[in-house]
PASEBA-1860 file (N, C-alpha, C; in nm, 3 decimals):
! residues 300
1> MKNMSLWI> 0.085/-0.117/0.006/0.001/0.012/0.009/0.094/0.127/0.000 ~ 0.027/0.240/-0.037/0.100/0.368/-0.046/0.117/0.428/0.093 ~ 0.175/0.541/0.092/0.198/0.581/0.242/0.057/0.614/0.318 ~ 0.085/0.623/0.436/-0.034/0.614/0.536/-0.120/0.741/0.523 ~ -0.051/0.849/0.499/-0.132/0.978/0.479/-0.218/0.980/0.371 ~ -0.191/0.901/0.261/-0.274/0.893/0.139/-0.393/0.817/0.165 ~ -0.375/0.713/0.254/-0.492/0.633/0.275/-0.579/0.694/0.379 ~ -0.514/0.768/0.465/-0.608/0.842/0.563/-0.697/0.938/0.495
9> STMRLRTL> -0.620/1.008/0.386/-0.711/1.112/0.308/-0.818/1.038/0.226 ~ -0.794/0.909/0.188/-0.897/0.848/0.113/-1.005/0.790/0.198 ~ -0.992/0.784/0.329/-1.099/0.740/0.421/-1.182/0.863/0.446 ~ -1.160/0.982/0.402/-1.248/1.105/0.406/-1.283/1.119/0.558 ~ -1.182/1.159/0.637/-1.218/1.164/0.786/-1.321/1.287/0.825 ~ -1.327/1.377/0.740/-1.441/1.473/0.757/-1.583/1.423/0.762 ~ -1.610/1.295/0.706/-1.742/1.239/0.689/-1.762/1.165/0.822 ~ -1.662/1.126/0.898/-1.672/1.032/1.018/-1.755/1.084/1.133
17> PLSISGII> -1.737/1.216/1.170/-1.827/1.269/1.280/-1.980/1.254/1.260 ~ -2.011/1.293/1.138/-2.167/1.271/1.112/-2.208/1.130/1.135 ~ -2.130/1.025/1.095/-2.167/0.887/1.105/-2.200/0.837/1.245 ~ -2.125/0.902/1.341/-2.164/0.875/1.491/-2.248/0.948/1.553 ~ -2.315/1.047/1.496/-2.414/1.146/1.566/-2.536/1.072/1.627 ~ -2.579/0.967/1.553/-2.691/0.881/1.604/-2.639/0.807/1.717 ~ -2.528/0.753/1.715/-2.471/0.674/1.834/-2.463/0.750/1.956 ~ -2.408/0.886/1.934/-2.413/0.975/2.056/-2.543/0.997/2.107
25> LASCLAEY> -2.642/1.024/2.027/-2.772/1.060/2.069/-2.832/0.935/2.131 ~ -2.818/0.821/2.091/-2.884/0.692/2.139/-2.821/0.665/2.264 ~ -2.689/0.696/2.280/-2.625/0.669/2.408/-2.668/0.745/2.514 ~ -2.702/0.881/2.489/-2.753/0.971/2.589/-2.898/0.931/2.634 ~ -2.968/0.885/2.540/-3.110/0.845/2.574/-3.115/0.709/2.650 ~ -3.007/0.632/2.628/-3.000/0.517/2.710/-2.955/0.533/2.843 ~ -2.860/0.632/2.856/-2.819/0.666/2.987/-2.938/0.726/3.076 ~ -3.001/0.809/3.013/-3.118/0.860/3.082/-3.216/0.756/3.147
33> NGYFNWTI> -3.221/0.652/3.071/-3.322/0.541/3.094/-3.243/0.431/3.185 ~ -3.123/0.442/3.211/-3.044/0.350/3.291/-2.997/0.239/3.234 ~ -2.970/0.249/3.094/-2.922/0.127/3.014/-2.773/0.135/2.964 ~ -2.721/0.253/2.979/-2.598/0.289/2.910/-2.486/0.180/2.959 ~ -2.395/0.159/2.857/-2.284/0.064/2.885/-2.163/0.116/2.798 ~ -2.047/0.142/2.870/-1.934/0.203/2.800/-1.878/0.111/2.688 ~ -1.879/-0.008/2.724/-1.822/-0.116/2.620/-1.897/-0.108/2.498 ~ -2.045/-0.125/2.502/-2.125/-0.115/2.401/-2.120/0.011/2.321
41> CVLAILTT> -2.102/0.129/2.385/-2.085/0.255/2.328/-1.961/0.266/2.242 ~ -1.847/0.222/2.302/-1.748/0.217/2.234/-1.729/0.134/2.094 ~ -1.777/0.018/2.121/-1.779/-0.075/2.013/-1.873/-0.027/1.895 ~ -1.995/0.033/1.930/-2.087/0.092/1.854/-2.020/0.186/1.762 ~ -1.945/0.286/1.829/-1.870/0.384/1.759/-1.758/0.346/1.660 ~ -1.686/0.232/1.707/-1.582/0.170/1.619/-1.649/0.103/1.497 ~ -1.767/0.045/1.530/-1.815/-0.042/1.406/-1.887/0.071/1.312 ~ -1.940/0.166/1.363/-1.989/0.267/1.272/-1.885/0.337/1.186
49> LSLQILSN> -1.778/0.372/1.258/-1.668/0.437/1.182/-1.614/0.342/1.076 ~ -1.594/0.212/1.115/-1.555/0.119/0.997/-1.660/0.105/0.899 ~ -1.777/0.107/0.927/-1.877/0.102/0.802/-1.869/0.228/0.729 ~ -1.849/0.335/0.786/-1.842/0.469/0.720/-1.715/0.470/0.620 ~ -1.605/0.435/0.677/-1.487/0.429/0.601/-1.485/0.334/0.483 ~ -1.567/0.209/0.513/-1.597/0.110/0.412/-1.673/0.168/0.297 ~ -1.774/0.252/0.341/-1.860/0.315/0.236/-1.779/0.429/0.154 ~ -1.705/0.489/0.227/-1.619/0.585/0.156/-1.518/0.529/0.056
57> LANDYGDG> -1.449/0.424/0.081/-1.358/0.353/0.005/-1.444/0.279/-0.113 ~ -1.553/0.212/-0.081/-1.642/0.172/-0.189/-1.684/0.281/-0.281 ~ -1.728/0.401/-0.238/-1.772/0.487/-0.323/-1.653/0.560/-0.420 ~ -1.541/0.561/-0.362/-1.423/0.581/-0.446/-1.414/0.492/-0.553 ~ -1.404/0.361/-0.524/-1.397/0.259/-0.616/-1.506/0.261/-0.717 ~ -1.628/0.255/-0.676/-1.737/0.259/-0.766/-1.745/0.379/-0.865 ~ -1.727/0.495/-0.808/-1.739/0.606/-0.903/-1.605/0.621/-1.002 ~ -1.504/0.566/-0.930/-1.366/0.577/-0.997/-1.365/0.478/-1.129
65> VKGTDNNN> -1.406/0.346/-1.108/-1.405/0.262/-1.210/-1.523/0.295/-1.324 ~ -1.622/0.356/-1.266/-1.722/0.385/-1.371/-1.691/0.531/-1.454 ~ -1.603/0.604/-1.401/-1.565/0.725/-1.469/-1.643/0.842/-1.417 ~ -1.718/0.808/-1.319/-1.809/0.927/-1.250/-1.712/1.032/-1.207 ~ -1.611/0.987/-1.139/-1.514/1.087/-1.076/-1.420/1.121/-1.197 ~ -1.443/1.255/-1.257/-1.354/1.295/-1.369/-1.332/1.444/-1.346 ~ -1.274/1.492/-1.451/-1.232/1.641/-1.431/-1.344/1.729/-1.428 ~ -1.484/1.695/-1.456/-1.590/1.770/-1.440/-1.641/1.780/-1.313
73> RIGPERAI> -1.604/1.696/-1.220/-1.652/1.683/-1.073/-1.596/1.800/-0.995 ~ -1.686/1.862/-0.921/-1.657/1.984/-0.852/-1.580/1.958/-0.727 ~ -1.618/1.848/-0.657/-1.568/1.821/-0.511/-1.427/1.784/-0.514 ~ -1.380/1.760/-0.389/-1.234/1.703/-0.370/-1.208/1.583/-0.466 ~ -1.084/1.584/-0.510/-1.028/1.475/-0.594/-1.025/1.355/-0.527 ~ -1.076/1.250/-0.587/-1.084/1.113/-0.523/-0.943/1.040/-0.553 ~ -0.920/0.922/-0.476/-0.788/0.857/-0.488/-0.767/0.797/-0.630 ~ -0.870/0.709/-0.674/-0.863/0.647/-0.809/-0.871/0.755/-0.906
81> QSGKISPD> -0.952/0.850/-0.909/-0.954/0.959/-1.003/-0.804/1.025/-1.022 ~ -0.743/1.041/-0.906/-0.600/1.109/-0.912/-0.510/1.004/-0.979 ~ -0.525/0.882/-0.966/-0.434/0.791/-1.009/-0.324/0.742/-0.899 ~ -0.348/0.801/-0.785/-0.255/0.771/-0.669/-0.268/0.636/-0.616 ~ -0.400/0.578/-0.634/-0.422/0.452/-0.585/-0.509/0.379/-0.699 ~ -0.455/0.257/-0.719/-0.526/0.181/-0.845/-0.651/0.116/-0.791 ~ -0.728/0.072/-0.888/-0.853/0.013/-0.854/-0.831/-0.114/-0.775 ~ -0.733/-0.192/-0.812/-0.703/-0.322/-0.740/-0.642/-0.290/-0.597
89> EMFSAIRI> -0.565/-0.203/-0.581/-0.533/-0.160/-0.452/-0.648/-0.109/-0.356 ~ -0.761/-0.043/-0.420/-0.866/0.003/-0.349/-0.960/-0.117/-0.315 ~ -0.959/-0.216/-0.407/-1.053/-0.335/-0.387/-1.002/-0.406/-0.275 ~ -0.863/-0.430/-0.266/-0.797/-0.489/-0.155/-0.827/-0.432/-0.025 ~ -0.823/-0.302/-0.025/-0.853/-0.225/0.093/-1.000/-0.241/0.141 ~ -1.088/-0.251/0.048/-1.224/-0.278/0.064/-1.247/-0.398/0.134 ~ -1.174/-0.512/0.083/-1.186/-0.636/0.147/-1.145/-0.638/0.290 ~ -1.036/-0.578/0.311/-0.988/-0.573/0.440/-1.072/-0.506/0.550
97> NILISIGL> -1.125/-0.395/0.481/-1.226/-0.324/0.577/-1.355/-0.398/0.605 ~ -1.396/-0.484/0.506/-1.507/-0.563/0.537/-1.486/-0.659/0.645 ~ -1.366/-0.725/0.636/-1.319/-0.819/0.757/-1.337/-0.760/0.885 ~ -1.282/-0.617/0.902/-1.277/-0.541/1.009/-1.416/-0.519/1.070 ~ -1.491/-0.457/0.972/-1.638/-0.439/1.003/-1.703/-0.549/1.059 ~ -1.697/-0.675/1.001/-1.747/-0.812/1.047/-1.698/-0.833/1.199 ~ -1.565/-0.813/1.204/-1.510/-0.846/1.333/-1.578/-0.744/1.454 ~ -1.570/-0.624/1.419/-1.638/-0.532/1.518/-1.776/-0.542/1.535
105> AFALIFSA> -1.841/-0.590/1.444/-1.994/-0.607/1.461/-2.025/-0.734/1.544 ~ -1.942/-0.830/1.509/-1.956/-0.941/1.599/-1.935/-0.930/1.740 ~ -1.821/-0.850/1.767/-1.789/-0.800/1.908/-1.901/-0.719/1.964 ~ -1.940/-0.634/1.894/-2.062/-0.538/1.928/-2.179/-0.617/1.978 ~ -2.218/-0.717/1.888/-2.354/-0.788/1.909/-2.327/-0.892/2.034 ~ -2.221/-0.950/2.032/-2.189/-1.037/2.160/-2.180/-0.967/2.279 ~ -2.129/-0.846/2.275/-2.102/-0.761/2.405/-2.246/-0.727/2.451 ~ -2.343/-0.694/2.351/-2.470/-0.649/2.381/-2.575/-0.749/2.431
113> FGVKHFLL> -2.568/-0.865/2.363/-2.662/-0.969/2.384/-2.611/-1.094/2.447 ~ -2.476/-1.124/2.430/-2.435/-1.240/2.489/-2.508/-1.353/2.417 ~ -2.535/-1.456/2.506/-2.607/-1.569/2.455/-2.752/-1.587/2.517 ~ -2.796/-1.469/2.579/-2.930/-1.473/2.643/-3.045/-1.411/2.550 ~ -3.003/-1.357/2.452/-3.110/-1.291/2.355/-3.095/-1.336/2.217 ~ -3.131/-1.453/2.202/-3.107/-1.528/2.048/-3.159/-1.462/1.935 ~ -3.293/-1.415/1.968/-3.366/-1.350/1.850/-3.311/-1.213/1.808 ~ -3.264/-1.134/1.918/-3.202/-1.008/1.892/-3.068/-1.027/1.816
121> TMLFFVLG> -2.994/-1.122/1.878/-2.867/-1.154/1.815/-2.873/-1.192/1.667 ~ -2.974/-1.257/1.630/-2.995/-1.303/1.498/-3.034/-1.178/1.410 ~ -3.120/-1.113/1.463/-3.164/-0.984/1.411/-3.063/-0.890/1.376 ~ -2.981/-0.875/1.482/-2.856/-0.769/1.445/-2.743/-0.840/1.364 ~ -2.740/-0.961/1.352/-2.645/-1.011/1.264/-2.687/-0.984/1.114 ~ -2.820/-0.995/1.095/-2.880/-0.973/0.964/-2.859/-0.831/0.926 ~ -2.897/-0.748/1.045/-2.871/-0.595/1.025/-2.732/-0.559/0.987 ~ -2.643/-0.634/1.051/-2.502/-0.606/1.024/-2.455/-0.634/0.893
129> VACIVAAI> -2.513/-0.747/0.841/-2.487/-0.774/0.696/-2.544/-0.674/0.599 ~ -2.666/-0.623/0.633/-2.732/-0.524/0.556/-2.655/-0.398/0.549 ~ -2.606/-0.358/0.657/-2.512/-0.243/0.668/-2.396/-0.256/0.584 ~ -2.322/-0.363/0.582/-2.209/-0.380/0.491/-2.250/-0.382/0.353 ~ -2.364/-0.452/0.308/-2.399/-0.446/0.176/-2.443/-0.318/0.128 ~ -2.501/-0.238/0.223/-2.553/-0.089/0.184/-2.440/-0.001/0.152 ~ -2.336/-0.022/0.249/-2.211/0.052/0.233/-2.137/0.042/0.106 ~ -2.141/-0.090/0.058/-2.071/-0.135/-0.064/-2.141/-0.094/-0.190
137> RYTMGSNA> -2.285/-0.115/-0.186/-2.353/-0.107/-0.312/-2.413/0.033/-0.339 ~ -2.369/0.131/-0.266/-2.408/0.281/-0.309/-2.369/0.315/-0.440 ~ -2.227/0.284/-0.477/-2.191/0.305/-0.609/-2.122/0.187/-0.675 ~ -2.098/0.080/-0.600/-2.039/-0.038/-0.664/-2.137/-0.133/-0.721 ~ -2.085/-0.200/-0.839/-2.169/-0.287/-0.902/-2.252/-0.226/-1.018 ~ -2.321/-0.304/-1.107/-2.388/-0.256/-1.224/-2.526/-0.198/-1.175 ~ -2.577/-0.238/-1.071/-2.707/-0.208/-1.013/-2.700/-0.107/-0.900 ~ -2.596/-0.029/-0.879/-2.570/0.052/-0.751/-2.693/0.131/-0.734
145> YGYRGLGD> -2.743/0.135/-0.608/-2.870/0.218/-0.574/-2.848/0.366/-0.593 ~ -2.709/0.407/-0.555/-2.689/0.549/-0.563/-2.708/0.607/-0.706 ~ -2.688/0.520/-0.806/-2.713/0.568/-0.939/-2.852/0.559/-0.981 ~ -2.930/0.519/-0.896/-3.090/0.502/-0.937/-3.179/0.609/-0.844 ~ -3.115/0.691/-0.763/-3.175/0.799/-0.693/-3.230/0.750/-0.559 ~ -3.175/0.638/-0.511/-3.219/0.581/-0.376/-3.126/0.595/-0.268 ~ -3.019/0.671/-0.285/-2.931/0.695/-0.169/-2.997/0.774/-0.075 ~ -3.082/0.860/-0.092/-3.152/0.943/0.024/-3.222/0.845/0.118
153> IFVFIFFG> -3.305/0.750/0.065/-3.379/0.655/0.136/-3.287/0.574/0.222 ~ -3.180/0.523/0.166/-3.089/0.427/0.240/-3.013/0.510/0.355 ~ -2.988/0.631/0.324/-2.911/0.727/0.434/-3.014/0.760/0.560 ~ -3.146/0.773/0.518/-3.234/0.789/0.617/-3.239/0.668/0.712 ~ -3.266/0.544/0.650/-3.273/0.433/0.714/-3.151/0.391/0.812 ~ -3.023/0.415/0.733/-2.912/0.358/0.818/-2.843/0.460/0.906 ~ -2.852/0.584/0.866/-2.795/0.695/0.942/-2.881/0.745/1.052 ~ -3.011/0.726/1.019/-3.112/0.766/1.123/-3.185/0.647/1.210
161> LVSVIGCY> -3.274/0.571/1.135/-3.343/0.461/1.210/-3.244/0.369/1.271 ~ -3.159/0.303/1.187/-3.079/0.205/1.247/-2.964/0.256/1.336 ~ -2.916/0.374/1.307/-2.814/0.432/1.412/-2.873/0.460/1.534 ~ -2.981/0.533/1.547/-3.029/0.584/1.667/-3.116/0.455/1.744 ~ -3.211/0.412/1.658/-3.311/0.315/1.732/-3.218/0.163/1.755 ~ -3.144/0.135/1.655/-3.057/0.026/1.653/-2.959/0.018/1.765 ~ -2.906/0.136/1.788/-2.795/0.145/1.905/-2.871/0.142/2.036 ~ -3.001/0.209/2.042/-3.050/0.204/2.176/-3.100/0.076/2.212
169> VLFAKTID> -3.138/-0.019/2.113/-3.181/-0.145/2.137/-3.055/-0.222/2.183 ~ -2.944/-0.202/2.141/-2.815/-0.267/2.193/-2.802/-0.239/2.327 ~ -2.823/-0.113/2.377/-2.824/-0.086/2.527/-2.943/-0.161/2.607 ~ -3.063/-0.127/2.562/-3.175/-0.169/2.642/-3.241/-0.293/2.608 ~ -3.209/-0.349/2.509/-3.270/-0.485/2.453/-3.427/-0.474/2.435 ~ -3.464/-0.350/2.404/-3.597/-0.313/2.369/-3.611/-0.187/2.307 ~ -3.725/-0.158/2.248/-3.733/-0.018/2.180/-3.822/0.066/2.263 ~ -3.802/0.204/2.273/-3.871/0.287/2.352/-3.914/0.398/2.258
177> HVVFLPAC> -4.037/0.438/2.285/-4.087/0.562/2.197/-4.018/0.689/2.196 ~ -3.926/0.703/2.294/-3.840/0.827/2.297/-3.740/0.830/2.179 ~ -3.720/0.718/2.106/-3.610/0.724/2.023/-3.655/0.761/1.873 ~ -3.784/0.768/1.851/-3.840/0.774/1.715/-3.805/0.914/1.646 ~ -3.849/1.021/1.720/-3.839/1.155/1.678/-3.677/1.191/1.660 ~ -3.592/1.161/1.764/-3.458/1.170/1.737/-3.395/1.102/1.619 ~ -3.439/0.992/1.604/-3.389/0.896/1.484/-3.429/0.970/1.353 ~ -3.559/1.004/1.342/-3.591/1.074/1.218/-3.534/1.204/1.202
185> TIGLLSMG> -3.498/1.285/1.311/-3.425/1.412/1.293/-3.292/1.392/1.225 ~ -3.209/1.286/1.290/-3.073/1.262/1.244/-3.090/1.211/1.096 ~ -3.176/1.127/1.076/-3.198/1.076/0.934/-3.231/1.182/0.839 ~ -3.299/1.284/0.876/-3.329/1.382/0.775/-3.218/1.482/0.760 ~ -3.143/1.503/0.859/-3.025/1.594/0.836/-2.921/1.522/0.759 ~ -2.911/1.395/0.776/-2.800/1.312/0.697/-2.850/1.307/0.561 ~ -2.980/1.295/0.529/-3.022/1.314/0.396/-2.977/1.441/0.331 ~ -3.002/1.561/0.416/-2.966/1.675/0.368/-2.824/1.691/0.335
193> VLNLNNMR> -2.724/1.620/0.411/-2.577/1.621/0.368/-2.565/1.559/0.246 ~ -2.625/1.441/0.231/-2.607/1.377/0.084/-2.670/1.450/-0.011 ~ -2.784/1.505/0.004/-2.848/1.587/-0.096/-2.762/1.716/-0.141 ~ -2.692/1.773/-0.042/-2.597/1.889/-0.078/-2.490/1.843/-0.148 ~ -2.427/1.712/-0.118/-2.326/1.660/-0.194/-2.368/1.646/-0.340 ~ -2.479/1.575/-0.356/-2.542/1.556/-0.498/-2.570/1.680/-0.554 ~ -2.620/1.787/-0.493/-2.653/1.910/-0.549/-2.536/1.977/-0.610 ~ -2.425/1.968/-0.529/-2.293/2.021/-0.577/-2.248/1.956/-0.710
201> DIVSDEKS> -2.282/1.821/-0.722/-2.221/1.752/-0.843/-2.325/1.723/-0.946 ~ -2.435/1.798/-0.937/-2.550/1.757/-1.019/-2.513/1.768/-1.165 ~ -2.441/1.858/-1.204/-2.402/1.867/-1.366/-2.326/1.759/-1.392 ~ -2.198/1.720/-1.316/-2.118/1.621/-1.358/-2.185/1.468/-1.333 ~ -2.268/1.470/-1.243/-2.340/1.339/-1.224/-2.428/1.311/-1.342 ~ -2.501/1.416/-1.380/-2.594/1.394/-1.494/-2.516/1.347/-1.620 ~ -2.412/1.407/-1.635/-2.323/1.373/-1.751/-2.268/1.224/-1.749 ~ -2.250/1.192/-1.632/-2.190/1.058/-1.592/-2.291/0.942/-1.602
209> NKMTFAVK> -2.431/0.998/-1.619/-2.540/0.904/-1.604/-2.564/0.861/-1.449 ~ -2.518/0.917/-1.356/-2.540/0.887/-1.208/-2.666/0.970/-1.178 ~ -2.786/0.914/-1.174/-2.926/0.957/-1.157/-2.947/0.969/-1.015 ~ -2.879/1.056/-0.947/-2.910/1.084/-0.797/-3.049/1.144/-0.790 ~ -3.109/1.149/-0.679/-3.241/1.232/-0.667/-3.226/1.371/-0.695 ~ -3.119/1.421/-0.661/-3.097/1.556/-0.697/-3.090/1.584/-0.847 ~ -3.039/1.495/-0.927/-3.034/1.500/-1.073/-3.176/1.479/-1.121 ~ -3.262/1.404/-1.067/-3.385/1.376/-1.114/-3.487/1.490/-1.076
217> LGQNKVKV> -3.458/1.569/-0.969/-3.535/1.691/-0.938/-3.508/1.815/-1.007 ~ -3.373/1.828/-1.047/-3.326/1.926/-1.120/-3.279/2.048/-1.030 ~ -3.229/2.153/-1.088/-3.155/2.256/-1.017/-3.258/2.340/-0.918 ~ -3.373/2.359/-0.959/-3.452/2.440/-0.878/-3.539/2.355/-0.781 ~ -3.594/2.255/-0.815/-3.669/2.171/-0.724/-3.584/2.100/-0.609 ~ -3.444/2.077/-0.637/-3.370/2.021/-0.524/-3.350/2.118/-0.420 ~ -3.356/2.257/-0.431/-3.345/2.339/-0.338/-3.477/2.337/-0.250 ~ -3.586/2.324/-0.299/-3.715/2.312/-0.228/-3.701/2.189/-0.145
225> YHTVLIGL> -3.649/2.085/-0.202/-3.636/1.957/-0.133/-3.551/1.966/-0.018 ~ -3.434/2.017/-0.041/-3.332/2.052/0.074/-3.404/2.126/0.197 ~ -3.470/2.235/0.150/-3.542/2.304/0.260/-3.632/2.230/0.331 ~ -3.707/2.138/0.268/-3.803/2.050/0.339/-3.727/1.961/0.434 ~ -3.626/1.902/0.385/-3.551/1.811/0.470/-3.506/1.870/0.592 ~ -3.435/1.994/0.604/-3.387/2.066/0.699/-3.498/2.114/0.791 ~ -3.589/2.175/0.720/-3.708/2.228/0.787/-3.787/2.127/0.869 ~ -3.812/2.003/0.820/-3.885/1.897/0.892/-3.799/1.849/1.003
233> AIVLSALF> -3.667/1.836/0.981/-3.576/1.799/1.098/-3.588/1.888/1.212 ~ -3.600/2.027/1.182/-3.614/2.133/1.281/-3.746/2.108/1.361 ~ -3.845/2.093/1.300/-3.990/2.068/1.346/-3.988/1.942/1.431 ~ -3.934/1.824/1.392/-3.937/1.691/1.463/-3.864/1.704/1.590 ~ -3.735/1.780/1.591/-3.660/1.793/1.690/-3.739/1.881/1.793 ~ -3.787/1.995/1.755/-3.862/2.073/1.834/-3.977/2.010/1.923 ~ -4.043/1.913/1.837/-4.155/1.835/1.884/-4.105/1.741/2.001 ~ -3.996/1.697/1.965/-3.926/1.608/2.074/-3.905/1.680/2.201
241> GILYYTSP> -3.857/1.799/2.175/-3.821/1.889/2.295/-3.946/1.919/2.380 ~ -4.051/1.936/2.312/-4.177/1.961/2.384/-4.236/1.833/2.444 ~ -4.240/1.735/2.371/-4.319/1.620/2.429/-4.240/1.557/2.551 ~ -4.107/1.575/2.546/-4.039/1.517/2.660/-3.978/1.628/2.745 ~ -4.039/1.733/2.753/-3.994/1.848/2.839/-4.008/1.820/2.977 ~ -3.885/1.848/3.050/-3.894/1.829/3.223/-3.818/1.964/3.267 ~ -3.729/2.025/3.189/-3.680/2.161/3.229/-3.626/2.231/3.106 ~ -3.609/2.361/3.117/-3.562/2.448/3.015/-3.433/2.405/2.946
249> YNLIFVVA> -3.345/2.328/3.031/-3.216/2.263/2.979/-3.250/2.181/2.862 ~ -3.364/2.111/2.875/-3.387/2.014/2.755/-3.383/2.077/2.617 ~ -3.403/2.208/2.608/-3.423/2.276/2.487/-3.293/2.342/2.433 ~ -3.189/2.305/2.513/-3.048/2.388/2.456/-3.014/2.351/2.325 ~ -3.086/2.248/2.249/-3.048/2.203/2.118/-3.099/2.315/2.019 ~ -3.191/2.401/2.058/-3.245/2.488/1.974/-3.132/2.601/1.911 ~ -3.016/2.602/1.998/-2.911/2.690/1.970/-2.864/2.642/1.806 ~ -2.879/2.509/1.785/-2.825/2.453/1.666/-2.912/2.505/1.532
257> YIPLIIHL> -3.021/2.551/1.569/-3.122/2.589/1.464/-3.058/2.718/1.385 ~ -2.983/2.799/1.476/-2.933/2.919/1.409/-2.842/2.879/1.285 ~ -2.735/2.796/1.299/-2.661/2.759/1.178/-2.735/2.699/1.076 ~ -2.846/2.605/1.117/-2.926/2.550/1.008/-2.998/2.642/0.927 ~ -3.054/2.744/0.991/-3.141/2.842/0.914/-3.046/2.938/0.835 ~ -2.924/2.964/0.889/-2.824/3.042/0.797/-2.795/2.956/0.684 ~ -2.771/2.831/0.702/-2.744/2.733/0.594/-2.846/2.723/0.486 ~ -2.962/2.720/0.527/-3.073/2.730/0.426/-3.084/2.840/0.345
265> IKVNKNSV> -3.066/2.962/0.406/-3.045/3.084/0.338/-2.956/3.087/0.237 ~ -2.823/3.045/0.272/-2.711/3.036/0.181/-2.735/2.936/0.068 ~ -2.800/2.829/0.077/-2.815/2.715/-0.011/-2.925/2.784/-0.123 ~ -3.036/2.834/-0.063/-3.128/2.886/-0.157/-3.083/2.992/-0.241 ~ -2.993/3.076/-0.193/-2.943/3.186/-0.266/-2.825/3.155/-0.362 ~ -2.771/3.027/-0.343/-2.655/2.993/-0.409/-2.671/2.962/-0.566 ~ -2.573/3.011/-0.638/-2.580/2.994/-0.788/-2.437/2.934/-0.822 ~ -2.357/2.915/-0.746/-2.217/2.846/-0.768/-2.218/2.720/-0.708
273> PKSLDSEL> -2.233/2.606/-0.764/-2.220/2.481/-0.707/-2.099/2.456/-0.628 ~ -1.983/2.511/-0.666/-1.850/2.477/-0.597/-1.847/2.530/-0.468 ~ -1.937/2.637/-0.435/-1.931/2.704/-0.305/-2.013/2.612/-0.202 ~ -2.091/2.521/-0.256/-2.169/2.425/-0.163/-2.086/2.342/-0.077 ~ -1.956/2.326/-0.123/-1.874/2.217/-0.071/-1.837/2.260/0.095 ~ -1.823/2.409/0.114/-1.806/2.461/0.248/-1.927/2.436/0.324 ~ -2.058/2.443/0.263/-2.186/2.422/0.331/-2.201/2.275/0.382 ~ -2.143/2.196/0.301/-2.148/2.050/0.325/-2.089/2.017/0.466
281> KKLALTTV> -1.967/2.070/0.481/-1.919/2.039/0.621/-1.982/2.121/0.725 ~ -2.023/2.249/0.712/-2.108/2.315/0.808/-2.241/2.227/0.862 ~ -2.305/2.167/0.748/-2.423/2.104/0.779/-2.401/1.974/0.869 ~ -2.289/1.905/0.808/-2.253/1.777/0.867/-2.216/1.795/1.013 ~ -2.133/1.902/1.046/-2.086/1.934/1.186/-2.209/1.986/1.272 ~ -2.303/2.069/1.210/-2.419/2.113/1.280/-2.495/1.996/1.324 ~ -2.522/1.896/1.240/-2.588/1.769/1.266/-2.531/1.708/1.401 ~ -2.398/1.691/1.401/-2.331/1.626/1.521/-2.359/1.713/1.649
289> FLAILMGI> -2.343/1.855/1.633/-2.369/1.953/1.731/-2.521/1.935/1.801 ~ -2.615/1.919/1.700/-2.749/1.898/1.730/-2.768/1.778/1.813 ~ -2.706/1.668/1.775/-2.735/1.547/1.831/-2.673/1.544/1.965 ~ -2.553/1.603/1.980/-2.487/1.625/2.118/-2.583/1.697/2.208 ~ -2.637/1.806/2.159/-2.724/1.903/2.250/-2.853/1.837/2.276 ~ -2.902/1.768/2.182/-3.029/1.692/2.216/-3.009/1.587/2.321 ~ -2.900/1.506/2.316/-2.863/1.406/2.416/-2.845/1.470/2.547 ~ -2.750/1.558/2.553/-2.726/1.611/2.684/-2.840/1.686/2.740
297> GHLL> -2.912/1.768/2.668/-3.030/1.838/2.703/-3.131/1.747/2.765 ~ -3.143/1.629/2.711/-3.242/1.521/2.768/-3.185/1.480/2.892 ~ -3.065/1.471/2.918/-3.005/1.424/3.054/-3.022/1.516/3.158 ~ -3.043/1.657/3.125/-3.024/1.760/3.223/-3.154/1.774/3.291
END
């Protein structure tokens, strides 16, 4: 393999905080209800990070070999696109990462359920396999779902529902109504991050026949869609704060609405796709910030 710094860059570290936002929030909800466990928390974070890195490597490979990552692309240059890493080297790294993800998922499931919860163990093994397949199949393969406009749905399911609800079940061994609004909130904001990425690359993706949902909507409607995603996330998080209100501290997460609203204004006024790249980072970090404040606020 090439030098470590190149591979670290290929892992796209800036995407990692967003991937664990649901884990952070679920952990706080579990702590409030007396189910929190540090071992499960750490393993859940490591498993999620491994899956996100797997997804990043697979996306680089899929878009690279299909020629989608080319000189027309606005975002950061990818490894295969640059020629610094060959497709064969990337494919080998993907296989290694799959093994790491399987090992971490096995450790997480065994730590959470042991041998006492057979049905939950089987369910989460299936869920773990689904997570790995979803991470790979976004751009890899002849029928990649990211090329058919289905990426948004998968992000909502895995970054929102699976991340928050699934992690809570790992702690509590049961589902609680308190997790649904937070799960949908994180899912919608994660969809917003993907949509912003696709909005930035809408021209190059269309030329490469990568039919993301943004491409299908077009330049004007995609901004309306983005506004709906962020706006609905704000509404659902506010509803969560109201329904589970016990003290003013519960509502500290409303501070995160300020950068979200500023973000929406900038996106709707934007006419230069390249400038959306900075908004991508801001939205991802704001999502993490909101998740932390929702979790801490619920504990206070």
